[in-house]
C-alpha positions in Angstrom: -38.8 -79.3 -87.5 -40.3 -82.6 -88.5 -43.9 -83.3 -87.3 -42.5 -85.9 -84.9 -39.9 -83.5 -83.4 -42.5 -80.7 -83.2 -44.8 -83.0 -81.2 -42.0 -83.8 -78.8 -41.2 -80.1 -78.4 -44.8 -79.4 -77.6 -45.0 -82.2 -75.1 -41.8 -80.9 -73.4 -44.0 -78.1 -72.1 -46.1 -80.7 -70.2 -43.1 -82.9 -69.2 -42.3 -83.0 -65.5 -38.6 -83.2 -66.2 -38.0 -82.2 -69.9 -34.7 -82.5 -71.7 -35.9 -79.9 -74.2 -35.6 -76.4 -72.6 -39.0 -75.1 -71.4 -38.5 -71.9 -73.5 -38.1 -73.9 -76.7 -41.3 -75.9 -75.8 -43.2 -72.6 -75.4 -41.9 -71.5 -78.8 -43.2 -74.8 -80.3 -46.6 -74.4 -78.7 -47.0 -70.8 -79.8 -46.2 -71.7 -83.4 -49.6 -73.4 -83.6 -51.5 -73.2 -80.4 -54.5 -75.1 -81.6 -52.4 -78.0 -82.8 -50.5 -77.9 -79.4 -53.9 -78.1 -77.6 -54.8 -81.2 -79.6 -51.4 -82.8 -78.7 -51.7 -82.0 -75.0 -55.3 -83.4 -74.8 -54.4 -86.6 -76.7 -51.6 -87.2 -74.2 -53.7 -86.3 -71.2 -51.4 -83.6 -70.0 -53.4 -80.4 -70.7 -53.6 -79.2 -67.1 -49.8 -79.6 -66.5 -48.9 -78.0 -69.9 -51.3 -75.1 -69.3 -49.8 -74.4 -65.9 -46.3 -74.2 -67.4 -47.5 -71.9 -70.2 -49.1 -69.6 -67.7 -45.9 -69.6 -65.6 -43.9 -68.7 -68.7 -45.7 -65.3 -68.9 -45.9 -65.8 -72.7 -49.5 -67.1 -73.0 -51.3 -65.1 -75.8 -54.4 -63.1 -75.1 -57.3 -65.4 -75.4 -55.1 -68.5 -75.2 -57.0 -71.6 -76.3 -54.9 -73.8 -74.1 -55.6 -71.7 -70.9 -59.3 -71.6 -71.8 -59.4 -75.3 -72.3 -57.5 -75.8 -69.0 -60.1 -73.7 -67.1 -62.9 -76.1 -68.4 -60.7 -79.0 -67.3 -60.4 -77.6 -63.8 -64.2 -77.4 -63.6 -64.4 -81.1 -64.7 -61.7 -82.1 -62.2 -63.6 -80.4 -59.4 -66.7 -82.3 -60.4 -64.7 -85.6 -60.4 -63.3 -84.8 -56.9 -66.9 -84.2 -55.7 -67.9 -87.5 -57.4 -65.1 -89.3 -55.5 -66.8 -88.2 -52.2 -70.2 -89.4 -53.5 -68.6 -92.8 -54.4 -67.2 -93.0 -50.9 -70.8 -92.7 -49.5 -72.0 -95.4 -52.0 -69.1 -97.7 -51.0 -70.0 -97.3 -47.3 -73.6 -98.2 -48.1 -72.6 -101.2 -50.2 -70.2 -102.4 -47.6 -67.5 -103.6 -50.0 -63.8 -102.8 -50.2 -62.9 -100.6 -53.2 -59.6 -99.2 -54.5 -59.1 -96.0 -56.6 -56.7 -96.9 -59.4 -55.0 -95.5 -62.5 -55.3 -91.7 -62.3 -56.6 -91.7 -58.7 -53.5 -93.6 -57.7 -51.0 -91.7 -59.8 -52.1 -88.2 -58.6 -50.3 -88.6 -55.3 -47.0 -88.4 -57.2 -47.6 -84.7 -58.1 -47.0 -81.7 -55.9 -50.3 -80.3 -57.2 -52.5 -83.4 -57.7 -55.0 -81.4 -59.7 -52.4 -81.1 -62.5 -52.6 -84.9 -63.2 -55.4 -85.1 -65.8 -58.0 -87.8 -65.6 -61.3 -88.1 -67.5 -63.2 -90.4 -65.1 -62.9 -92.3 -61.8 -61.4 -95.8 -62.1 -62.2 -98.2 -59.4 -61.2 -101.8 -58.6 -63.4 -104.3 -56.6 -62.3 -107.8 -55.6 -65.1 -109.8 -57.1 -68.0 -109.7 -59.5 -70.5 -109.9 -56.7 -68.9 -107.0 -54.7 -68.9 -105.0 -58.0 -72.5 -105.7 -58.5 -73.4 -104.7 -54.9 -71.7 -101.4 -55.6 -73.4 -101.0 -59.0 -76.8 -101.6 -57.3 -76.2 -98.7 -54.9 -74.8 -96.4 -57.6 -77.8 -97.2 -59.9 -80.2 -96.3 -57.1 -78.3 -93.0 -56.8 -79.0 -92.0 -60.4 -76.0 -93.5 -62.2 -76.7 -94.9 -65.7 -75.0 -97.4 -68.0 -72.6 -95.6 -70.3 -73.7 -95.9 -73.9 -70.2 -95.4 -75.3 -68.8 -98.5 -73.6 -70.8 -101.6 -72.7 -70.2 -103.6 -69.5 -68.5 -106.9 -70.2 -67.4 -110.2 -68.5 -64.9 -112.9 -69.1 -63.7 -115.9 -67.0 -60.1 -116.7 -66.3 -59.2 -120.2 -67.3 -56.6 -120.6 -64.5 -58.4 -119.2 -61.5 -62.1 -119.6 -62.6 -62.7 -116.0 -61.6 -65.3 -113.9 -63.5 -63.7 -110.6 -64.3 -64.7 -107.5 -66.3 -65.8 -103.9 -66.3 -68.9 -102.0 -65.5 -68.8 -98.4 -66.9 -71.4 -96.0 -65.4 -72.0 -92.3 -65.7 -73.8 -89.6 -63.8 -75.4 -87.0 -66.0 -75.6 -83.5 -64.8 -77.1 -81.2 -67.4 -74.7 -81.3 -70.3 -71.9 -82.8 -68.2 -71.1 -86.5 -68.0 -69.1 -87.9 -65.0 -67.8 -91.4 -65.6 -67.1 -94.2 -63.2 -65.2 -97.2 -64.6 -65.6 -100.2 -62.3 -63.1 -103.1 -62.8 -63.6 -106.3 -60.9 -61.7 -109.4 -59.8 -58.5 -108.1 -61.5 -57.3 -106.3 -64.6 -57.8 -107.4 -68.2 -54.7 -107.0 -70.3 -54.8 -106.8 -74.1 -56.8 -109.6 -75.9 -56.7 -112.5 -73.4 -54.4 -111.9 -70.5 -55.6 -111.5 -66.9 -53.9 -110.0 -63.9 -55.8 -111.3 -60.8 -56.0 -108.7 -58.0 -57.7 -108.5 -54.7 -59.0 -105.6 -52.7 -59.2 -106.2 -49.0 -59.0 -102.9 -47.1 -62.5 -101.8 -46.1 -64.1 -98.7 -47.6 -62.8 -96.5 -50.4 -59.0 -96.2 -50.7 -56.4 -95.2 -53.2 -53.8 -97.6 -54.3 -50.2 -96.5 -54.1 -48.4 -95.7 -57.4 -46.4 -99.0 -57.2 -49.5 -101.0 -56.6 -51.0 -99.2 -59.6 -48.0 -99.7 -61.9 -49.0 -102.9 -63.6 -52.4 -101.3 -64.3 -50.8 -98.2 -65.7 -48.6 -100.4 -68.0 -51.5 -102.6 -68.9 -53.7 -99.7 -69.9 -51.0 -98.2 -72.1 -50.2 -101.6 -73.7 -53.9 -102.1 -74.5 -53.8 -98.9 -76.5 -50.3 -99.8 -77.8 -49.3 -96.2 -77.2 -46.9 -94.3 -74.9 -48.5 -91.1 -73.8 -46.8 -88.2 -72.1 -49.0 -88.8 -68.9 -47.4 -92.2 -68.6 -43.9 -90.9 -69.0 -44.6 -88.2 -66.4 -45.9 -90.8 -63.9 -42.9 -93.1 -64.4 -40.4 -90.2 -64.2 -41.8 -89.1 -60.9 -41.8 -92.7 -59.6 -38.1 -93.0 -60.5 -37.2 -90.1 -58.3 -38.7 -91.8 -55.2 -36.0 -93.2 -52.9 -36.4 -96.5 -51.0 -39.3 -97.9 -53.1 -39.5 -101.7 -53.5 -40.2 -102.3 -57.2 -39.9 -106.1 -57.1 -43.5 -107.1 -56.6 -44.8 -104.7 -59.3 -42.2 -105.8 -61.8 -43.0 -109.5 -61.2 -46.6 -108.9 -61.9 -45.7 -107.0 -65.1 -43.6 -109.9 -66.2 -46.2 -112.5 -65.2 -48.9 -111.0 -67.3 -46.7 -110.6 -70.4 -46.2 -106.8 -70.1 -42.4 -107.0 -69.9 -41.9 -105.8 -73.6 -44.1 -102.8 -73.2 -42.7 -101.9 -69.8 -39.2 -101.9 -71.2 -40.3 -99.6 -74.1 -42.1 -97.2 -71.6 -39.0 -97.2 -69.4 -36.8 -96.4 -72.4 -39.0 -93.6 -73.5 -39.0 -92.1 -70.1 -35.3 -92.2 -69.8 -34.8 -90.8 -73.3 -37.1 -87.8 -72.8 -36.5 -87.0 -69.1 -33.8 -85.0 -67.4 -33.6 -87.3 -64.4 -31.4 -87.0 -61.3 -28.3 -89.1 -61.2 -29.9 -91.5 -58.7 -33.2 -91.8 -60.8 -31.2 -92.5 -64.0 -29.3 -95.2 -62.2 -32.5 -96.7 -60.9 -34.0 -96.7 -64.4 -31.1 -98.7 -65.6 -31.8 -101.4 -63.1 -35.6 -101.8 -63.7 -35.7 -103.1 -67.3 -36.8 -106.7 -67.5 -34.3 -109.0 -69.2 -35.1 -111.8 -71.6 -38.3 -110.5 -73.0 -39.2 -109.7 -76.7 -38.8 -106.1 -77.8 -41.8 -103.9 -78.6 -41.8 -100.5 -80.3 -45.1 -98.7 -79.6 -45.5 -95.2 -81.0 -45.0 -92.2 -78.8 -47.7 -89.6 -78.4 -49.4 -90.2 -81.8 -51.7 -93.4 -82.0 -51.6 -95.8 -84.9 -54.6 -98.1 -85.3 -52.7 -100.4 -87.6 -49.8 -100.8 -85.2 -52.2 -101.3 -82.3 -53.9 -104.2 -84.1 -50.5 -105.7 -85.0 -49.2 -105.4 -81.5 -52.3 -107.0 -80.0 -52.3 -109.9 -82.5 -48.6 -110.6 -81.8 -49.2 -110.6 -78.1 -52.2 -112.9 -78.4 -50.0 -115.4 -80.3 -47.3 -115.1 -77.6 -49.8 -115.7 -74.8 -50.8 -119.2 -76.0 -49.3 -122.5 -74.9 -48.2 -123.5 -78.3 -48.0 -122.5 -82.0 -51.4 -123.9 -83.1 -53.2 -122.3 -80.1 -51.3 -119.1 -80.7 -52.5 -119.0 -84.3 -56.1 -119.4 -83.3 -55.8 -116.7 -80.7 -54.0 -114.4 -83.1 -56.7 -114.9 -85.7 -59.5 -114.3 -83.2 -57.9 -111.1 -81.9 -57.4 -109.8 -85.5 -61.1 -110.4 -86.2 -62.0 -108.5 -83.0 -59.7 -105.5 -83.3 -59.3 -105.0 -87.0 -62.1 -102.4 -87.1 -64.1 -100.4 -84.6 -67.2 -102.3 -83.4 -70.6 -100.8 -82.9 -74.0 -102.2 -82.0 -75.8 -103.4 -85.2 -79.3 -104.7 -85.7 -78.9 -107.7 -87.9 -81.7 -108.7 -90.3 -81.5 -112.4 -89.5 -80.1 -114.5 -86.7 -76.8 -116.2 -87.6 -75.7 -117.1 -84.1 -74.5 -120.6 -83.6 -75.1 -122.3 -80.2 -72.0 -120.8 -78.6 -72.6 -117.3 -79.9 -76.3 -117.5 -78.9 -75.4 -118.4 -75.3 -72.0 -116.8 -74.5 -72.6 -116.5 -70.8 -72.2 -120.2 -70.4 -69.0 -120.2 -72.4 -67.0 -117.5 -70.6 -63.3 -117.5 -71.1 -60.3 -115.2 -71.3 -60.3 -114.7 -75.1 -64.0 -113.9 -75.5 -65.3 -110.6 -74.3 -69.0 -110.9 -73.7 -70.6 -107.5 -73.8 -73.8 -106.9 -71.9 -76.3 -104.7 -73.7 -79.0 -102.9 -71.5 -82.5 -103.5 -72.9 -83.2 -99.9 -73.5 -80.2 -99.8 -75.9 -81.5 -102.9 -77.6 -84.9 -101.2 -78.0 -83.2 -98.2 -79.7 -81.6 -100.3 -82.4 -84.6 -101.2 -84.5 -88.4 -101.8 -84.2 -89.3 -105.2 -82.8 -92.4 -106.9 -81.6 -92.6 -109.2 -78.5 -93.1 -112.8 -79.6 -96.2 -114.7 -78.5 -95.6 -116.5 -75.2 -96.0 -119.9 -76.9 -93.1 -119.1 -79.2 -90.6 -118.2 -76.4 -91.7 -120.8 -73.8 -90.9 -120.3 -70.1 -87.6 -118.5 -69.6 -85.0 -120.8 -68.0 -83.0 -119.0 -65.3 -79.8 -120.5 -63.8 -76.9 -119.2 -61.7 -73.5 -118.6 -63.2 -70.7 -120.4 -61.5 -68.6 -118.1 -59.4 -71.3 -115.5 -58.8 -74.6 -115.1 -56.8 -75.6 -111.9 -58.6 -74.9 -112.8 -62.2 -77.5 -115.2 -63.7 -78.2 -116.5 -67.1 -81.7 -116.4 -68.6 -82.3 -118.4 -71.7 -85.1 -117.4 -74.0 -85.7 -118.7 -77.5 -82.3 -120.4 -77.4 -80.5 -117.1 -76.6 -78.6 -116.3 -73.5 -79.5 -113.1 -71.6 -77.6 -111.9 -68.5 -79.3 -110.8 -65.3 -77.4 -108.5 -63.0 -79.2 -107.4 -59.8 -82.4 -108.5 -61.5 -81.7 -106.2 -64.6 -81.7 -108.0 -68.0 -79.1 -107.6 -70.7 -78.7 -109.0 -74.2 -75.3 -110.6 -74.7 -73.0 -110.2 -77.7 -69.4 -110.6 -78.6 -69.2 -108.9 -82.0 -71.9 -106.3 -81.2 -74.5 -108.0 -83.5 -78.0 -108.0 -82.1 -80.3 -110.4 -83.9 -84.1 -110.2 -84.3 -84.6 -112.9 -81.7 -82.8 -110.7 -79.1 -84.7 -107.6 -80.2 -88.0 -109.3 -80.0 -87.3 -110.7 -76.5 -86.2 -107.3 -75.4 -89.4 -105.8 -76.7 -91.3 -108.1 -74.4 -89.3 -106.9 -71.4 -88.9 -110.5 -70.3 -87.0 -110.7 -67.0 -88.0 -107.3 -65.8 -89.4 -107.3 -62.3 
């Protein structure tokens, strides 16, 4: 077998409707169980694959897959408990919240616990509703997640401030994550899908409501994972569903090419019923460019290329497209990490990004304790900073801008954040953070 065909054979073990016989899939897994475990984890189908391996009766003594699945079950139980705690926080905050992504897709499965998820994804209708919930969660012990910074953008067409606020709850050595999306869903470099949440309390969206988010998430990674194929295969088997609204949203936000590729991969690898196969043939979106994302195995180079091409396509004309493509290449060409710069090279826009929010600039908000940890700094004398200038940000009552020494800091619920686009924290920002300006 080639590496690609071996990977597909392994994934057939965790496919909800595999074309490859399950016995052949078990053979592939047992040829190198450690490699198979890595493939199942990367495609977020460990729990489903482990259940099939156990059912086969051929799992080896001390199986690494079954052992890893036992740890995953513990994590899933903690996430289900976390969902209940979030419900209490939502009731206290008094805002409508929807469970999305894995929380929506799990309803497709006879055993929902077999649909892997690594955190709890939520959607809130506005930045202010999101910050109201963040305030309650922070009071209940949730912390900002150091591996992914909160961020904000502004949609040019609607004026809405949108973004994400990743939080986690630490219990001993375990980290339980909550990823809070607000005002809609960000797609690739600069596209935006506006979404509203109106039903009171904490609810799960249906799989069809969730479909544009599923496609958007996969398109952002430029990768088709087995978990996505499983979700789509199960959706295709549902009679009487109205797909029109979800497909229109997918087309409107430029995800048609990726949706067609995902649908093709699902049809190619799945043994669908006659009716589901017919349905799949009617759901491809016509008249959109073709995309060829990798299946199962990520490629950083192809992700960058796919993102840059999509940024170009999203623009109103060739010149604007070239500018967006160049900016997206600069942003995605290598992984970004927080860096303490020796000198300040920020121009006026880079120093105050909160007042220049737009779709194609992702403004990261860095909690002050993370800024403190980058490099030693000394608070500047008050006469050098002057009195901080605080102003509201259009479209929000909870997000404010605080300007100190010519640099823009963000205030959320009274908490101060340094702002950055390219993860560069300059000496001015570090010195201001050392003075804890803006803290109540």
